[in-house]
C-alpha positions in Angstrom: 12.7 11.0 -6.2 13.7 10.8 -2.4 17.0 11.6 -0.8 17.9 11.1 2.9 20.7 13.4 4.2 23.4 11.6 6.2 23.9 14.5 8.6 21.7 17.2 10.3 20.8 20.1 8.1 20.1 23.8 8.4 17.0 25.2 6.6 17.5 28.8 5.6 14.4 30.9 5.0 12.3 27.8 4.5 13.8 27.0 1.1 17.6 26.5 1.3 19.0 23.2 2.6 22.6 23.4 4.0 23.9 20.1 5.3 25.8 20.2 8.6 29.2 19.0 7.5 31.0 20.6 10.5 32.1 23.9 9.0 28.8 25.6 8.1 28.6 29.3 8.6 25.2 30.3 9.9 24.1 33.1 12.3 22.8 30.8 15.0 24.3 27.9 17.0 22.9 24.4 16.3 21.1 24.5 19.7 19.5 27.9 18.9 18.5 26.9 15.4 16.9 23.6 16.7 14.6 25.7 18.8 13.2 27.3 15.6 11.4 24.1 14.4 7.6 24.3 14.6 7.7 21.1 16.7 9.9 22.7 19.3 7.6 25.7 19.7 4.5 23.5 20.1 6.1 21.2 22.6 7.5 24.1 24.6 4.0 25.6 24.8 2.6 22.3 26.2 5.5 21.4 28.5 4.7 21.8 32.1 8.3 21.2 33.3 11.1 23.6 33.3 13.3 21.2 31.4 13.0 21.0 27.6 15.1 17.9 27.5 12.6 16.0 29.8 9.1 17.0 28.6 6.0 16.7 30.7 3.2 17.3 28.2 -0.4 18.2 28.9 -2.6 17.9 25.7 -5.4 20.1 24.7 -7.8 17.3 23.7 -8.2 13.5 23.8 -9.8 11.1 21.3 -10.7 7.4 21.5 -12.8 5.0 19.6 -15.0 2.1 20.6 -12.2 -0.5 20.7 -10.3 1.5 23.3 -12.5 3.9 25.3 -14.1 1.2 27.5 -10.7 0.0 28.8 -9.4 3.5 29.2 -12.4 4.8 31.2 -12.5 1.6 33.3 -8.8 2.1 34.2 -9.4 5.7 35.0 -12.5 4.9 37.1 -10.4 2.4 39.1 -7.8 5.1 39.6 -10.1 7.8 40.9 -11.7 9.5 37.8 -14.3 12.1 38.7 -14.7 14.1 35.5 -12.9 14.6 32.2 -10.5 17.5 32.8 -10.3 18.3 29.0 -12.4 17.7 25.9 -12.5 13.9 25.4 -14.2 12.6 22.3 -15.5 9.0 22.1 -16.1 7.9 18.5 -17.7 4.7 17.4 -16.1 3.7 14.1 -14.3 0.4 14.8 -16.9 -1.8 16.5 -19.7 -0.2 14.5 -21.0 -3.7 13.5 -22.0 -6.5 15.8 -19.6 -8.8 14.0 -19.7 -11.5 16.5 -23.4 -11.4 17.1 -25.2 -10.6 20.4 -25.2 -7.2 22.0 -21.5 -6.8 22.8 -20.6 -3.8 20.5 -23.8 -1.8 21.1 -23.4 -2.3 24.8 -20.0 -0.7 24.5 -21.6 2.2 22.7 -24.1 2.8 25.5 -21.3 2.6 28.0 -19.5 5.4 26.0 -22.6 7.6 25.7 -23.4 7.4 29.4 -19.8 8.0 30.3 -19.7 11.1 28.1 -22.8 12.4 30.0 -21.4 11.4 33.4 -17.9 12.7 33.0 -18.4 15.6 30.6 -17.3 14.4 27.2 -18.4 14.1 23.6 -20.0 11.0 21.9 -20.0 10.4 18.2 -22.6 7.7 17.3 -21.7 4.8 14.9 -21.5 5.5 11.2 -21.1 9.3 11.7 -17.4 9.6 11.2 -14.2 7.7 11.6 -12.2 9.0 14.6 -9.5 10.9 12.7 -11.9 12.6 10.2 -14.0 13.9 13.1 -10.9 15.2 14.7 -9.9 17.0 11.6 -13.3 18.5 11.1 -14.1 19.4 14.7 -11.1 19.2 17.0 -7.8 20.2 15.3 -6.4 23.7 15.8 -3.2 25.5 14.9 -0.5 25.0 17.5 -2.6 22.6 19.5 -1.8 19.0 20.7 -4.1 16.0 20.6 -3.5 12.6 22.2 -5.5 9.7 20.8 -5.7 6.0 21.6 -5.3 5.1 18.0 -1.9 4.9 16.3 -3.0 7.0 13.3 -3.7 10.1 15.4 -2.1 12.5 13.0 -3.3 16.0 12.3 -0.1 17.7 11.5 -1.2 19.0 8.1 -3.7 21.2 10.0 -1.1 22.6 12.3 -1.9 20.2 15.2 0.7 18.0 16.7 -1.0 14.7 17.4 0.2 11.5 18.9 -1.3 8.0 19.1 -0.6 6.1 22.2 -1.8 3.2 24.3 -4.8 3.8 26.6 -2.8 4.2 29.8 -1.3 7.4 28.5 -4.8 8.8 28.0 -5.6 7.7 31.5 -2.7 9.8 32.8 -4.2 12.9 31.1 -7.7 12.1 32.5 -6.1 12.1 36.0 -4.3 15.4 35.4 -0.9 13.8 35.0 1.5 14.3 32.1 2.9 12.6 29.1 6.6 12.2 29.9 9.2 11.9 27.1 12.6 13.0 26.2 12.8 15.9 23.7 12.4 14.1 20.4 14.5 14.6 17.4 13.0 16.5 14.5 13.4 15.4 10.9 12.6 17.9 8.1 10.5 16.5 5.2 11.3 18.9 2.4 8.7 18.8 -0.4 9.6 20.1 -3.8 7.9 20.1 -7.1 4.3 19.2 -7.8 2.6 15.8 -8.2 1.8 14.7 -11.8 -1.8 14.1 -12.8 -3.1 10.8 -11.4 -0.7 10.7 -8.5 -2.4 11.0 -5.1 -1.4 11.4 -1.4 -1.0 7.6 -0.8 1.6 7.4 -3.6 3.7 10.1 -1.9 3.2 8.6 1.5 4.2 5.1 0.4 7.3 6.5 -1.3 8.4 8.2 2.0 7.6 5.0 4.0 9.6 2.9 1.7 12.6 5.2 2.1 12.5 5.6 5.9 10.9 2.6 7.6 13.6 -0.1 7.3 16.5 2.1 8.2 14.6 3.7 11.2 15.5 7.2 9.8 12.5 8.9 11.6 11.9 6.3 14.3 10.3 8.0 17.4 11.1 11.4 15.9 8.8 14.2 14.7 8.4 14.6 11.0 8.2 18.3 10.0 6.9 19.1 6.5 8.5 22.1 4.9 9.6 23.3 1.4 7.9 24.9 -1.6 6.1 21.8 -2.6 3.8 22.0 0.4 1.9 25.0 -1.1 1.2 23.0 -4.3 -0.8 20.5 -2.3 -4.5 20.9 -1.2 -5.5 20.4 2.4 -6.9 16.9 1.6 -3.8 15.9 -0.2 -1.6 16.9 2.8 -3.9 15.1 5.2 -3.7 12.0 3.1 0.1 12.0 3.3 0.2 13.0 7.0 -2.0 10.2 8.3 0.4 7.6 6.9 3.4 9.0 8.7 2.5 6.6 11.5 3.8 3.8 9.2 7.3 5.2 9.3 7.3 4.7 13.2 7.7 8.4 13.8 6.4 9.9 17.0 4.4 12.7 15.5 4.2 15.2 12.6 3.7 18.9 11.9 3.4 20.9 8.7 3.8 24.5 7.7 0.4 26.0 7.2 -0.9 28.5 4.7 -4.1 29.9 3.1 -5.2 26.4 1.9 -5.3 25.3 5.5 -7.0 28.5 6.5 -9.6 27.7 3.9 -10.1 24.3 5.5 -10.9 25.8 8.8 -13.2 28.4 7.1 -15.1 25.7 5.3 -15.7 23.9 8.6 -16.8 27.1 10.4 -13.8 27.2 12.7 -11.8 30.1 11.2 -10.5 31.0 14.7 -8.7 27.7 15.0 -6.3 28.5 12.1 -2.8 29.5 12.9 0.0 30.2 10.5 3.0 28.0 11.2 6.5 28.2 9.6 10.0 27.2 10.6 12.3 30.0 11.6 14.7 31.9 9.3 17.5 29.5 10.4 16.2 26.1 11.6 18.2 23.0 12.4 16.9 19.5 11.8 18.4 16.3 12.9 18.0 14.9 9.4 16.3 15.7 6.2 14.2 13.8 3.7 14.1 15.5 0.3 11.0 14.6 -1.7 10.6 15.6 -5.4 6.9 15.4 -5.8 7.2 15.7 -9.6 9.0 12.4 -9.8 6.6 10.4 -7.6 4.7 7.7 -9.6 1.7 5.6 -8.6 2.9 3.2 -5.9 1.9 -0.1 -4.5 2.9 -1.5 -1.1 2.8 -5.3 -1.6 2.0 -7.7 1.2 2.7 -7.7 4.1 4.0 -4.3 5.1 3.4 -0.6 4.0 7.2 -0.4 3.4 7.3 -3.2 0.8 6.9 -0.6 -2.0 7.2 -0.6 -5.8 5.9 1.6 -8.5 2.9 0.1 -10.2 4.7 0.4 -13.5 7.7 -1.5 -12.1 5.5 -4.3 -10.8 3.6 -4.7 -14.1 6.9 -4.8 -16.0 8.4 -7.4 -13.7 5.5 -9.4 -12.5 7.0 -12.9 -12.1 10.1 -11.7 -10.4 8.5 -9.3 -7.9 5.7 -11.7 -7.0 8.3 -14.4 -6.3 10.1 -11.9 -4.1 6.9 -11.1 -2.2 6.2 -14.8 -1.8 9.7 -15.3 -0.3 9.3 -12.5 2.1 5.9 -13.9 3.1 7.5 -17.1 4.3 8.8 -15.1 7.3 5.5 -13.3 8.0 3.3 -16.3 7.6 5.6 -18.9 9.4 4.7 -21.4 6.7 1.2 -21.6 8.2 -0.4 -21.7 4.7 0.7 -22.4 1.1 1.1 -18.9 -0.3 1.5 -18.1 -4.0 0.6 -15.1 -6.1 1.5 -16.6 -9.5 -2.2 -17.3 -10.3 -2.7 -13.5 -10.3 -0.9 -13.3 -13.6 -3.5 -13.5 -16.3 -2.4 -13.0 -19.9 0.6 -11.2 -18.7 -1.4 -8.8 -16.5 -1.9 -8.7 -12.7 -5.5 -9.4 -11.7 -6.9 -8.5 -8.3 -10.2 -9.5 -6.8 -11.1 -6.5 -4.6 -10.7 -2.8 -4.4 -11.5 -0.7 -1.3 -11.2 3.1 -0.6 -11.9 3.7 3.1 -11.1 5.1 6.5 -8.9 8.0 7.7 -6.5 7.5 4.8 -8.7 6.9 1.8 -12.2 8.1 2.7 -11.5 11.8 2.1 -13.6 14.0 -0.2 -11.0 14.6 -2.9 -9.9 10.9 -3.0 -13.5 9.8 -3.6 -14.3 12.6 -6.1 -11.2 11.6 -8.1 -12.2 7.9 -8.0 -15.7 8.9 -9.3 -14.2 10.9 -12.1 -12.0 8.0 -13.2 -14.8 5.3 -13.2 -17.6 7.5 -14.5 -19.1 5.9 -17.6 -17.3 2.6 -17.0 -18.1 -0.4 -14.9 -16.4 -3.1 -12.8 -17.9 -6.0 -14.6 -19.7 -9.1 -13.4 -16.7 -11.2 -12.5 -14.8 -11.7 -9.3 -13.7 -8.1 -8.8 -15.6 -6.1 -6.2 -15.3 -2.4 -5.3 -16.3 -0.7 -2.1 -16.0 2.9 -1.0 -16.4 4.2 2.6 -16.6 8.0 2.9 -14.7 9.0 6.1 -17.7 11.0 7.6 -21.4 11.6 7.0 -20.7 15.2 6.0 -18.4 14.0 3.3 -20.9 11.3 2.3 -23.7 13.9 2.1 -21.6 16.2 -0.2 -20.7 13.3 -2.5 -24.4 12.6 -2.8 -25.2 16.2 -3.6 -22.4 16.6 -6.3 -23.2 13.3 -8.0 -20.0 11.4 -7.2 -21.9 8.7 -5.4 -24.2 8.2 -8.3 -21.3 7.8 -10.7 -19.6 5.2 -8.4 -22.8 3.2 -7.8 -23.7 3.1 -11.5 -20.3 1.6 -12.2 -21.0 -1.2 -9.7 -19.4 0.3 -6.6 -20.8 -0.5 -3.1 -20.8 2.7 -1.1 -20.9 2.3 2.7 -21.0 4.4 5.8 -18.0 5.7 7.8 -16.3 2.6 9.3 -12.7 1.6 10.0 -13.4 -2.1 9.5 -11.3 -2.6 6.3 -8.3 -1.2 8.0 -8.2 -3.8 10.8 -10.0 -6.9 9.5 -13.6 -6.4 10.4 -15.6 -6.5 7.2 -14.8 -6.9 3.4 -12.6 -9.9 3.9 -12.0 -11.3 0.4 -12.1 -14.9 -0.6 -9.3 -17.3 0.3 -6.2 -16.6 -1.8 -7.8 -13.4 -3.2 -5.8 -10.2 -3.6 -7.2 -6.8 -2.3 -5.9 -3.3 -3.2 -6.8 -0.7 -0.6 -6.4 2.9 0.1 -6.3 2.2 3.9 -3.5 2.4 6.5 -2.0 -1.0 6.8 -1.5 -4.4 5.1 -0.1 -6.6 7.8 -1.0 -10.3 7.7 -4.7 -10.9 8.9 -5.3 -7.2 8.6 -8.0 -7.9 6.0 -9.6 -10.6 8.2 -8.1 -13.8 6.9 -7.2 -16.5 9.5 -4.0 -18.4 9.1 -4.8 -20.8 11.9 -7.9 -21.9 9.9 -5.9 -22.2 6.6 -7.4 -19.0 5.3 -5.2 -16.3 3.7 -5.8 -13.3 1.5 -3.5 -10.5 0.6 -3.7 -6.7 0.9 -1.7 -4.2 -1.1 -1.9 -0.5 -0.4 -2.5 1.9 -3.2 -4.0 5.4 -3.8 -7.7 5.8 -4.5 -7.0 7.0 -8.0 -5.1 3.9 -9.1 -7.6 1.7 -7.3 -10.4 3.3 -9.3 -8.4 3.0 -12.5 -8.0 -0.8 -11.7 -11.7 -1.0 -11.1 -12.4 0.7 -14.4 -10.2 -2.0 -16.0 -12.3 -4.7 -14.3 -9.6 -5.8 -11.8 -6.4 -5.6 -13.9 -3.8 -3.5 -12.1 -3.6 -0.1 -13.6 -1.9 3.1 -12.5 -4.1 6.2 -12.6 -1.5 8.0 -14.8 -2.4 5.6 -17.6 -6.0 6.9 -17.7 -7.0 10.0 -19.7 -9.3 11.6 -17.1 -10.8 15.0 -16.7 -10.7 15.7 -12.9 -13.5 18.0 -12.0 -11.9 19.3 -8.8 -15.3 19.8 -7.1 -15.4 22.2 -4.1 -16.3 20.8 -0.7 -19.2 22.2 1.4 -19.4 21.2 5.0 -22.9 20.7 6.6 -22.5 21.5 10.3 -26.0 20.4 11.1 -25.2 16.7 10.6 -23.1 16.6 13.7 -25.2 19.2 15.5 -28.2 16.9 15.2 -26.5 13.7 16.2 -23.3 14.2 18.3 -23.7 14.4 22.0 -21.6 17.3 23.4 -21.7 18.0 27.1 -19.7 21.2 26.5 -17.4 20.0 29.3 -20.2 19.8 31.9 -20.2 16.5 33.9 -23.4 15.1 35.3 -22.5 12.8 38.3 -26.1 11.6 38.6 -25.9 9.6 35.3 -25.7 5.9 35.8 -23.2 4.2 33.5 -24.7 1.4 31.4 -22.6 -1.8 31.7 -23.2 -4.6 29.2 -22.5 -8.2 30.4 -19.3 -8.3 28.4 -17.8 -5.2 30.2 -15.6 -6.5 32.9 -13.2 -4.8 35.4 -9.5 -5.3 35.3 -8.3 -8.2 37.5 -6.2 -7.5 40.5 -2.5 -7.3 39.7 0.4 -7.8 42.1 3.3 -5.4 42.7 6.7 -6.4 41.4 8.3 -8.9 43.8 11.8 -8.8 45.2 12.8 -11.8 43.1 11.3 -12.9 39.8 11.1 -16.2 38.0 9.7 -16.2 34.5 9.2 -18.9 32.0 9.7 -18.1 28.3 6.4 -19.2 26.7 6.8 -17.9 23.2 9.9 -17.2 21.1 9.5 -15.1 17.9 12.4 -14.6 15.6 10.7 -12.5 12.9 12.5 -9.3 12.1 9.5 -7.3 13.4 6.5 -8.5 15.4 3.3 -6.4 15.0 0.7 -5.6 17.6 -1.7 -7.5 15.3 0.3 -10.6 15.9 0.4 -10.0 19.6 -3.3 -9.5 19.8 -5.3 -10.0 16.6 -7.7 -7.4 15.3 -10.9 -8.1 13.5 -13.7 -9.9 15.3 -11.6 -10.2 18.5 -12.0 -6.5 18.8 -15.5 -7.0 20.2 -13.9 -8.5 23.4 -11.7 -5.4 24.1 -14.1 -4.6 27.0 -13.4 -7.9 28.6 -9.8 -8.3 29.7 -9.9 -12.0 30.4 -12.1 -12.8 27.4 -9.8 -10.9 25.0 -6.7 -12.5 26.5 -7.8 -15.8 25.2 -6.9 -14.5 21.7 -3.3 -13.4 22.6 -0.8 -14.5 20.0 -3.5 -16.8 18.6 -2.4 -16.2 15.0 1.3 -16.3 15.7 1.7 -18.9 18.5 -1.6 -20.6 19.2 -0.1 -22.5 22.2 0.9 -19.3 24.0 -2.2 -18.8 26.0 -2.2 -22.4 27.4 1.5 -22.1 28.3 1.1 -18.8 30.0 -2.0 -19.9 32.0 -0.2 -23.0 33.2 2.7 -20.9 34.6 0.2 -18.4 36.1 -1.1 -21.2 38.4 2.1 -20.7 40.4 1.6 -17.0 40.9 -2.0 -17.5 41.9 -0.8 -19.9 44.5 1.6 -17.4 45.8 -1.1 -14.7 46.0 -3.3 -17.2 47.9 -0.4 -17.8 50.4 0.1 -21.3 49.1 3.2 -23.1 47.8 3.8 -22.5 44.1 5.5 -25.9 43.6 2.3 -27.6 44.7 0.4 -25.7 41.9 3.1 -26.3 39.3 5.2 -29.4 39.8 7.7 -28.5 37.1 9.0 -25.7 39.4 10.5 -28.1 41.9 13.8 -28.9 40.1 14.0 -25.2 39.1 13.6 -24.0 42.6 16.0 -26.6 43.9 18.7 -25.3 41.5 18.0 -21.7 42.5 18.2 -22.6 46.3 21.7 -23.9 45.8 22.8 -20.3 45.3 19.9 -18.3 46.7 18.5 -20.3 49.6 16.5 -17.4 50.9 14.3 -17.1 47.8 10.8 -18.3 48.4 7.7 -17.5 50.2 7.0 -13.8 50.5 9.8 -12.6 48.2 9.2 -14.4 44.9 6.9 -13.9 41.9 6.4 -16.4 39.1 5.1 -15.7 35.6 5.7 -15.7 31.9 7.6 -13.8 29.3 7.9 -13.8 25.6 11.0 -13.1 23.4 10.6 -11.2 20.2 13.3 -9.5 18.1 11.5 -6.2 17.6 8.0 -6.3 18.9 5.3 -3.6 18.8 5.1 -2.2 15.2 1.8 -0.9 14.2 -1.3 -0.2 16.3 -1.2 1.7 19.6 -3.5 -0.8 21.2 -2.6 -1.4 24.8 -4.1 -4.9 24.8 -1.0 -6.1 23.0 0.6 -5.8 26.5 -2.4 -6.0 28.9 -3.4 -9.4 27.5 0.0 -10.8 28.4 -0.3 -9.2 31.8 -3.7 -10.7 32.7 -2.3 -14.1 31.7 0.5 -13.7 34.2 3.1 -12.0 32.0 5.8 -10.2 33.9 8.1 -9.1 31.1 9.1 -9.0 27.5 12.6 -9.6 26.3 13.6 -8.0 23.0 16.7 -6.8 21.1 14.8 -3.5 20.6 11.2 -2.2 20.6 9.6 -1.2 17.4 7.8 1.8 18.8 7.7 3.9 21.9 3.9 3.1 22.1 4.3 -0.6 22.7 7.2 -0.1 25.2 5.0 2.4 27.1 2.1 -0.1 27.1 4.3 -2.7 28.7 5.5 -0.3 31.4 2.0 1.0 32.1 0.8 -2.6 32.7 3.7 -3.2 35.1 5.7 -5.4 32.7 9.5 -5.1 32.5 10.6 -4.1 29.0 13.9 -6.1 29.1 16.5 -5.7 26.3 19.1 -8.2 25.5 22.2 -7.7 23.4 22.5 -11.3 22.5 22.1 -12.2 18.8 18.6 -13.5 18.4 19.8 -16.5 16.5 22.1 -17.6 19.4 20.2 -16.8 22.6 21.3 -18.3 25.8 17.7 -19.2 26.5 14.9 -20.8 24.5 11.2 -21.4 24.6 10.3 -23.3 27.7 13.3 -22.1 29.8 13.0 -20.5 33.2 14.9 -17.3 33.8 15.5 -16.2 37.4 16.0 -12.5 38.1 17.2 -12.1 41.7 16.7 -8.7 43.4 14.9 -7.4 40.4 12.9 -4.9 42.5 16.0 -3.5 44.1 17.6 -3.2 40.6 14.6 -1.2 39.4 14.6 1.0 42.5 18.3 1.7 42.2 18.2 2.4 38.5 20.7 -0.4 37.7 22.1 -0.2 34.1 22.5 -3.9 33.9 20.2 -6.5 35.6 21.8 -9.9 36.3 19.6 -12.8 35.5 20.1 -16.5 35.2 18.9 -19.2 32.8 18.0 -22.1 35.1 19.2 -25.5 33.8 21.8 -27.9 35.1 23.4 -24.7 36.3 22.6 -21.1 36.6 23.8 -19.6 33.4 24.3 -15.8 33.7 22.3 -13.5 31.4 22.6 -9.7 31.3 19.4 -7.7 30.7 18.8 -4.0 30.4 15.7 -1.9 30.9 16.7 1.2 28.9 15.8 4.7 29.9 12.9 5.0 32.4 11.5 8.0 34.1 11.0 7.9 37.8 7.3 7.6 37.3 7.7 4.7 35.0 9.8 2.9 37.5 7.2 3.5 40.2 4.5 2.1 37.8 6.6 -1.1 37.3 7.2 -1.4 41.0 3.5 -1.0 41.8 2.5 -3.6 39.3 0.5 -1.5 36.9 -0.8 2.0 36.3 -4.0 1.3 38.3 -2.0 0.3 41.4 0.3 3.3 40.9 -2.6 5.8 41.1 -4.2 3.9 44.1 -0.9 4.2 45.9 -0.3 7.8 45.1 
């Protein structure tokens, strides 16, 4: 079904794979052939430096939604923003509902609309489109690059190289700066064969994620889709696979394009944006994932990660064993916070689920929903616990589904059809009952991602599936069923795009700024607090210690109803690690008292008495450390933090609570590490085994001359765990650009731009 090549490969004429075993005879050198990837060509066209090993990228367009655009624009305003220098689209698909009551979310929307007017952007009102569907329909273009402040910014199937990053990277673009990265590796994804009837894009995506996530095969690399199987897939099918590439932890994606993608642009009235893309006649890839589409079966990603994959047939045939395995894995994810069992889902030898959802950028596409309607037509979901909801990804899709009768077929069967909204993907809306099991064609199934709250003893589970098998399960009234088991006539209805829907509702400044517009600030919208530059010497207290194999951004700052506070840095920070380590905020704020005293030119020991013996021990070796050259704050340790969302708040919340650093054995994504850097936090790495660390939660770590070490690009930074003695600890920062070092030295991106 899927094969990972151990070595790099040459792709000849787009069809022949030749593994690089060291004695391959091809007409080009490896370096020359590597320049024939589609990714290399696009990156070269957008690189503003002369060096293709150290890229400085300027994007064509930017996108943000209403969880992120307030913080981004506030940061840019504080750094000197005068107008948007490129098309910047502000969508409203995450905080579309006032989930916490009051005016918070709608105030954010008005902030976005007035900023779009003032600075020359676009504003998509709530319920019109989820961010990525609008980008596909209205923004993507062959050979273009788009940067979005959402991790699932992926439009590679349409020939657009797109990346999801934390907000500060968009701020840099708004201030006419660049996105600086090393030239990424490129991994070929060779598609062969053709999917069987009933198999959908989520099935293919989950199979690829299952094969590549845990081994890091495509981590921070570009996935380039090639091979004869690409032409067998519709545009919607390719889009459905592509959006899920984020869950492999790759950097970006790009696909070869053809007449089916040209038709997509034609349908949307943007024929001029199509560009044919193909790899060169001889192309070198750093690795290759071979995918036989014909062998892919309906898949399910069990809780609590998209890589925890099985075929549905395999699960149904081995229910007790697989459910027990999932329960054991959950002990790590849930930290024993709740009693967790799935055994009650076995009813008469079958697996029963309580909820099905098809939604968002992954599931809400036209073809997915049409197929679901074909499967459930003439059947019903019954009157028991099982519920079924469908969210078309945009109003134009919704309108066409109304016109062609798919909505009527779904609703007659008992389906609730809702507007374009991302809530089911991040825990805002459709939270099932305690201990219930939800199957979803959405993007993620991390703990709490559906809205349950472990700290309140509430837990439900999400599994990821394709829309077709979700509809088949709905037709069987909640008993897990692969779509391949259903005898269905798929109509294959043609899509017609109504451009007037957006023309009538979307505000488009056409790039013209109006400085006279007054920005509307709701009472929840707050400025970023002042942040200090990196001191000469640093003393940090470990206030949280996490030994899970991977820590997600959802655990660092929960999604769901907390998203309403994303416009209020201090208000949101109160939720930091609340579902992973509820005591974190209190510990961090206690240590922060010392730094606040320093900033007020007062003695930190007076503000935090526990510092006295710590400072006494430090002074035995470093008597000069103290007033004027010391910073005090907090740090967390996690084995591999940062998987999942691009949200910058996973880092900024730590920063506003006095965080100076993270310590990790590695960082799960470039996105999270960049967020730390952009908020002036040191992304420390330790080579110590996480089970045998020389420090523990509650310990103080002293880092003398840390500022000098950053300035001088030291490979190893000497630190000391402060106890009865100073116990030496070696830390590293990894590769940093000169600009990233300056940002850390200045204390955060805002300070950096004020100083430059």
